[in-house]
Backbone as CSV, one residue per row, in Angstrom:
resi,resn,N_x,N_y,N_z,CA_x,CA_y,CA_z,C_x,C_y,C_z
1,MET,98.937,112.266,146.658,99.117,111.408,145.495,98.109,110.277,145.571
2,SER,97.639,109.857,144.452,96.643,108.794,144.374,97.231,107.477,144.853
3,SER,96.407,106.639,145.422,96.874,105.326,145.858,97.149,104.421,144.668
4,ASN,96.706,104.818,143.466,96.942,104.033,142.260,98.269,104.372,141.590
5,ALA,99.022,105.312,142.165,100.294,105.698,141.568,101.227,104.497,141.522
6,ILE,101.991,104.414,140.485,102.917,103.305,140.316,104.138,103.568,141.187
7,GLN,104.471,102.613,142.045,105.602,102.780,142.940,106.900,102.610,142.158
8,SER,107.907,103.353,142.573,109.158,103.334,141.834,110.266,102.693,142.649
9,ILE,111.369,102.467,141.984,112.560,101.987,142.664,113.353,103.196,143.136
10,GLU,114.340,102.973,143.971,115.110,104.073,144.542,115.794,104.901,143.449
11,GLY,115.709,106.225,143.568,116.346,107.123,142.618,115.500,107.452,141.402
12,VAL,114.349,106.814,141.284,113.453,107.041,140.149,112.146,107.616,140.689
13,PRO,111.672,108.726,140.112,110.421,109.303,140.613,109.231,108.366,140.413
14,ASN,108.252,108.480,141.309,107.028,107.695,141.173,106.257,108.168,139.950
15,GLU,105.795,107.226,139.150,104.991,107.563,137.984,103.587,107.941,138.445
16,PRO,103.063,109.060,137.956,101.698,109.460,138.328,100.661,108.452,137.839
17,ASP,99.503,108.501,138.441,98.373,107.671,138.015,97.704,108.400,136.847
18,TRP,98.134,108.088,135.645,97.670,108.815,134.457,96.174,108.661,134.249
19,ALA,95.614,107.524,134.612,94.175,107.297,134.417,93.340,108.277,135.233
20,SER,93.881,108.740,136.364,93.141,109.716,137.165,93.336,111.138,136.639
21,LEU,94.339,111.349,135.791,94.621,112.682,135.257,94.022,112.916,133.875
22,PHE,93.827,111.851,133.114,93.296,111.966,131.758,91.985,111.199,131.634
23,ALA,90.999,111.835,131.024,89.696,111.192,130.836,89.765,110.098,129.772
24,GLU,90.575,110.316,128.755,90.702,109.357,127.652,91.733,108.282,127.990
25,THR,91.363,107.037,127.804,92.287,105.928,128.059,93.515,106.025,127.161
26,ALA,93.323,106.413,125.909,94.443,106.531,124.973,95.444,107.579,125.452
27,ASP,94.956,108.677,126.037,95.857,109.708,126.551,96.646,109.189,127.744
28,ALA,95.989,108.426,128.623,96.677,107.848,129.784,97.754,106.869,129.334
29,GLU,97.448,106.078,128.315,98.440,105.136,127.782,99.603,105.865,127.129
30,ALA,99.289,106.930,126.382,100.346,107.731,125.753,101.234,108.368,126.821
31,ALA,100.632,108.837,127.908,101.399,109.439,128.995,102.329,108.407,129.631
32,HIS,101.826,107.206,129.832,102.650,106.137,130.408,103.855,105.856,129.504
33,GLU,103.619,105.778,128.212,104.711,105.531,127.259,105.721,106.670,127.274
34,GLN,105.223,107.915,127.290,106.122,109.072,127.313,106.937,109.108,128.603
35,TRP,106.306,108.765,129.725,107.016,108.725,131.011,108.194,107.756,130.903
36,ALA,107.942,106.585,130.348,108.994,105.574,130.213,110.121,106.068,129.314
37,VAL,109.771,106.723,128.212,110.781,107.230,127.276,111.653,108.281,127.957
38,VAL,111.012,109.243,128.621,111.763,110.328,129.265,112.649,109.783,130.385
39,CYS,112.096,108.904,131.217,112.895,108.339,132.311,114.075,107.534,131.785
40,ARG,113.866,106.803,130.700,114.960,106.025,130.109,116.052,106.952,129.582
41,GLU,115.657,108.051,128.908,116.650,109.001,128.389,117.446,109.639,129.516
42,LEU,116.751,110.033,130.582,117.438,110.660,131.709,118.333,109.650,132.438
43,ARG,117.861,108.419,132.570,118.674,107.384,133.209,119.943,107.133,132.409
44,ASP,119.805,107.019,131.080,120.964,106.770,130.229,121.963,107.921,130.277
45,ALA,121.451,109.136,130.490,122.329,110.306,130.587,122.908,110.466,131.986
46,GLY,122.411,109.682,132.944,122.888,109.779,134.313,122.308,110.956,135.070
47,THR,121.163,111.476,134.613,120.569,112.655,135.249,119.188,112.393,135.840
48,LEU,118.759,111.157,135.878,117.447,110.842,136.445,117.521,110.923,137.959
49,ALA,116.591,111.681,138.548,116.535,111.824,140.002,115.092,111.995,140.426
50,VAL,114.798,111.635,141.656,113.457,111.782,142.188,113.019,113.241,142.115
51,SER,113.957,114.164,142.319,113.619,115.591,142.301,113.162,116.073,140.922
52,ASN,113.404,115.304,139.874,112.950,115.662,138.527,111.510,115.215,138.261
53,GLY,110.900,114.542,139.203,109.577,113.962,138.990,108.522,114.943,138.524
54,HIS,108.454,116.122,139.153,107.431,117.102,138.766,107.686,117.653,137.366
55,ALA,108.938,117.899,137.042,109.265,118.400,135.696,108.949,117.338,134.647
56,ILE,109.248,116.088,134.949,108.943,115.004,134.008,107.438,114.888,133.821
57,LYS,106.681,115.000,134.917,105.224,114.934,134.832,104.679,116.043,133.942
58,ARG,105.158,117.272,134.137,104.693,118.391,133.301,105.069,118.169,131.840
59,LEU,106.280,117.686,131.602,106.711,117.420,130.235,105.793,116.403,129.574
60,VAL,105.486,115.334,130.269,104.609,114.286,129.723,103.218,114.851,129.452
61,GLU,102.679,115.633,130.397,101.351,116.219,130.195,101.339,117.126,128.970
62,PHE,102.359,117.951,128.808,102.411,118.831,127.635,102.582,118.029,126.344
63,ARG,103.343,116.957,126.379,103.499,116.135,125.173,102.166,115.512,124.767
64,VAL,101.398,115.038,125.739,100.087,114.445,125.442,99.150,115.525,124.893
65,GLN,99.138,116.704,125.518,98.300,117.808,125.034,98.702,118.210,123.616
66,PHE,100.003,118.271,123.360,100.486,118.625,122.028,99.979,117.624,120.994
67,GLU,100.098,116.337,121.294,99.664,115.307,120.345,98.164,115.374,120.095
68,ARG,97.391,115.599,121.151,95.937,115.702,120.994,95.592,116.907,120.112
69,ALA,96.174,118.065,120.398,95.908,119.270,119.617,96.411,119.106,118.184
70,SER,97.552,118.463,118.039,98.137,118.242,116.715,97.216,117.399,115.833
71,ARG,96.603,116.364,116.407,95.663,115.533,115.643,94.465,116.354,115.178
72,HIS,93.965,117.233,116.051,92.812,118.064,115.700,93.186,119.038,114.576
73,VAL,94.344,119.653,114.675,94.782,120.602,113.643,95.019,119.872,112.324
74,ALA,95.578,118.672,112.388,95.802,117.902,111.161,94.477,117.563,110.482
75,GLU,93.451,117.309,111.279,92.139,116.952,110.722,91.368,118.174,110.228
76,HIS,91.399,119.262,110.987,90.561,120.430,110.677,91.315,121.638,110.137
77,GLY,92.632,121.632,110.252,93.436,122.752,109.771,93.609,123.847,110.820
78,PRO,94.574,124.756,110.602,94.826,125.824,111.570,93.766,126.932,111.543
79,ILE,93.017,127.023,110.438,91.932,128.006,110.321,90.631,127.236,110.178
80,ILE,89.659,127.568,111.031,88.344,126.929,110.958,87.283,128.002,110.782
81,THR,86.131,127.605,110.300,85.029,128.553,110.102,84.238,128.683,111.396
82,ALA,84.065,129.915,111.836,83.287,130.172,113.050,81.823,129.837,112.781
83,LYS,81.137,129.279,113.755,79.754,128.847,113.577,78.806,130.029,113.361
84,ARG,78.946,131.082,114.116,78.010,132.206,114.016,78.373,133.174,112.900
85,ALA,79.623,133.565,112.828,80.024,134.614,111.870,80.305,134.062,110.476
86,LYS,80.508,132.766,110.368,80.794,132.113,109.076,82.068,132.665,108.419
87,ILE,83.005,133.113,109.236,84.301,133.566,108.712,85.401,132.741,109.363
88,GLY,86.564,132.749,108.753,87.681,131.968,109.273,88.226,132.535,110.578
89,GLN,88.637,131.655,111.441,89.287,132.055,112.688,90.352,131.012,113.006
90,TRP,91.298,131.411,113.842,92.331,130.467,114.244,91.701,129.328,115.037
91,ASN,92.095,128.130,114.705,91.664,126.948,115.435,92.248,127.037,116.847
92,PRO,91.426,126.967,117.900,91.964,127.039,119.267,92.994,125.945,119.562
93,HIS,92.857,124.819,118.891,93.830,123.741,119.080,95.204,124.126,118.537
94,TRP,95.229,125.012,117.550,96.492,125.517,117.013,97.241,126.270,118.118
95,SER,96.525,127.088,118.859,97.133,127.840,119.958,97.625,126.913,121.059
96,VAL,96.817,125.911,121.393,97.215,124.937,122.408,98.480,124.220,121.961
97,MET,98.509,123.830,120.703,99.654,123.114,120.164,100.921,123.968,120.248
98,ARG,100.823,125.230,119.877,101.990,126.125,119.912,102.470,126.369,121.339
99,GLN,101.540,126.586,122.265,101.933,126.822,123.655,102.529,125.563,124.290
100,ALA,101.971,124.410,123.965,102.522,123.157,124.474,103.930,122.947,123.928
101,ASP,104.137,123.296,122.662,105.460,123.164,122.058,106.478,124.024,122.800
102,GLU,106.112,125.250,123.131,107.018,126.137,123.869,107.343,125.567,125.242
103,ALA,106.330,125.052,125.927,106.543,124.479,127.248,107.417,123.225,127.155
104,ILE,107.180,122.396,126.157,107.974,121.182,125.963,109.433,121.547,125.753
105,ARG,109.691,122.522,124.895,111.078,122.943,124.638,111.759,123.424,125.915
106,ALA,111.047,124.213,126.713,111.634,124.750,127.951,111.947,123.636,128.943
107,ILE,111.003,122.709,129.132,111.216,121.637,130.105,112.289,120.669,129.619
108,GLU,112.279,120.350,128.322,113.327,119.476,127.780,114.696,120.105,127.979
109,SER,114.774,121.409,127.820,116.034,122.111,128.024,116.471,122.023,129.478
110,GLU,115.533,122.237,130.402,115.852,122.147,131.831,116.345,120.755,132.207
111,LEU,115.719,119.739,131.645,116.081,118.364,131.972,117.280,117.862,131.172
112,GLY,117.712,118.629,130.181,118.843,118.214,129.359,118.486,117.190,128.316
113,ILE,117.227,117.166,127.900,116.778,116.188,126.908,117.002,116.686,125.495
114,SER,116.896,117.995,125.285,117.069,118.525,123.934,118.512,118.289,123.485
115,PRO,118.730,118.012,122.203,120.085,117.724,121.728,121.096,118.819,122.058
116,ALA,120.680,120.069,122.014,121.608,121.164,122.292,122.071,121.159,123.747
117,ARG,121.222,120.714,124.662,121.556,120.728,126.087,122.086,119.392,126.599
118,ARG,121.883,118.332,125.845,122.238,116.994,126.310,123.699,116.904,126.735
119,GLY,124.597,117.458,125.938,126.019,117.396,126.243,126.408,118.213,127.455
120,LYS,125.607,119.198,127.812,125.939,120.063,128.940,125.553,119.465,130.282
121,VAL,124.633,118.490,130.290,124.175,117.941,131.557,124.607,116.499,131.790
122,THR,125.050,115.801,130.762,125.442,114.406,130.960,126.795,114.337,131.647
123,LYS,127.001,113.255,132.359,128.267,113.048,133.033,129.323,112.664,132.006
124,VAL,130.513,113.204,132.185,131.612,112.911,131.272,132.191,111.558,131.635
125,ALA,132.292,110.697,130.635,132.875,109.378,130.853,134.381,109.486,130.642
126,ARG,135.128,109.243,131.683,136.591,109.297,131.600,137.099,107.939,131.133
127,GLY,137.836,107.963,130.052,138.399,106.725,129.539,139.738,106.439,130.189
128,LYS,140.168,105.197,130.113,141.455,104.798,130.662,142.543,105.319,129.741
129,LYS,143.534,105.961,130.336,144.613,106.517,129.530,145.548,105.391,129.108
130,THR,145.800,105.326,127.807,146.697,104.305,127.291,148.025,104.960,126.944
131,SER,149.094,104.267,127.260,150.410,104.839,126.952,150.771,104.517,125.509
132,ARG,151.507,105.421,124.947,151.947,105.286,123.556,153.470,105.371,123.503
133,ALA,154.040,104.957,122.414,155.488,104.993,122.260,156.016,106.415,122.375
134,ALA,155.264,107.374,121.894,155.692,108.766,121.952,155.812,109.257,123.392
135,ASP,155.028,108.695,124.306,155.124,109.091,125.712,156.503,108.764,126.275
136,ALA,157.044,107.621,125.915,158.366,107.225,126.401,159.455,108.064,125.732
137,TYR,159.252,108.454,124.524,160.241,109.222,123.767,160.366,110.645,124.300
138,LEU,159.288,111.223,124.737,159.267,112.628,125.156,159.347,112.774,126.669
139,LYS,160.069,111.883,127.331,160.205,111.976,128.780,161.010,113.223,129.128
140,PRO,160.766,113.798,130.295,161.601,114.921,130.718,163.053,114.448,130.927
141,ALA,163.985,115.299,130.584,165.406,114.957,130.722,165.788,114.896,132.193
142,SER,166.556,113.897,132.567,167.009,113.786,133.962,168.320,114.519,134.116
143,ASP,168.537,115.142,135.265,169.747,115.938,135.502,170.896,115.135,135.934
């Protein structure tokens, strides 16, 4: 791990040194923001652990790749004209965007971030049981 990695507190994975992983400063900043969002969601759900660090890192990397590819597709469209053949072809960024989306969905599911999985991985909060008048009325009969 790089010596520039951000040190974490106990129970929270170390944040990678995004500047060493991404050539673009904007991508490194976006990765830092995504890391914070994902860690906050997992912490609030009670599922944040150091062992999730690699999965969180991959999720953040795919989210940054998705956003970069998405911007290119939004600007140039899913079909672009090939330089040599002068005919339409699928924009390679379209493929990157679709594959990143699939990876994001899988990792979010593993981490319990997707709405469908969130309820299955969060800790159940047990509320304090309050007594009601009906509880006293329906007592078992004494012999």
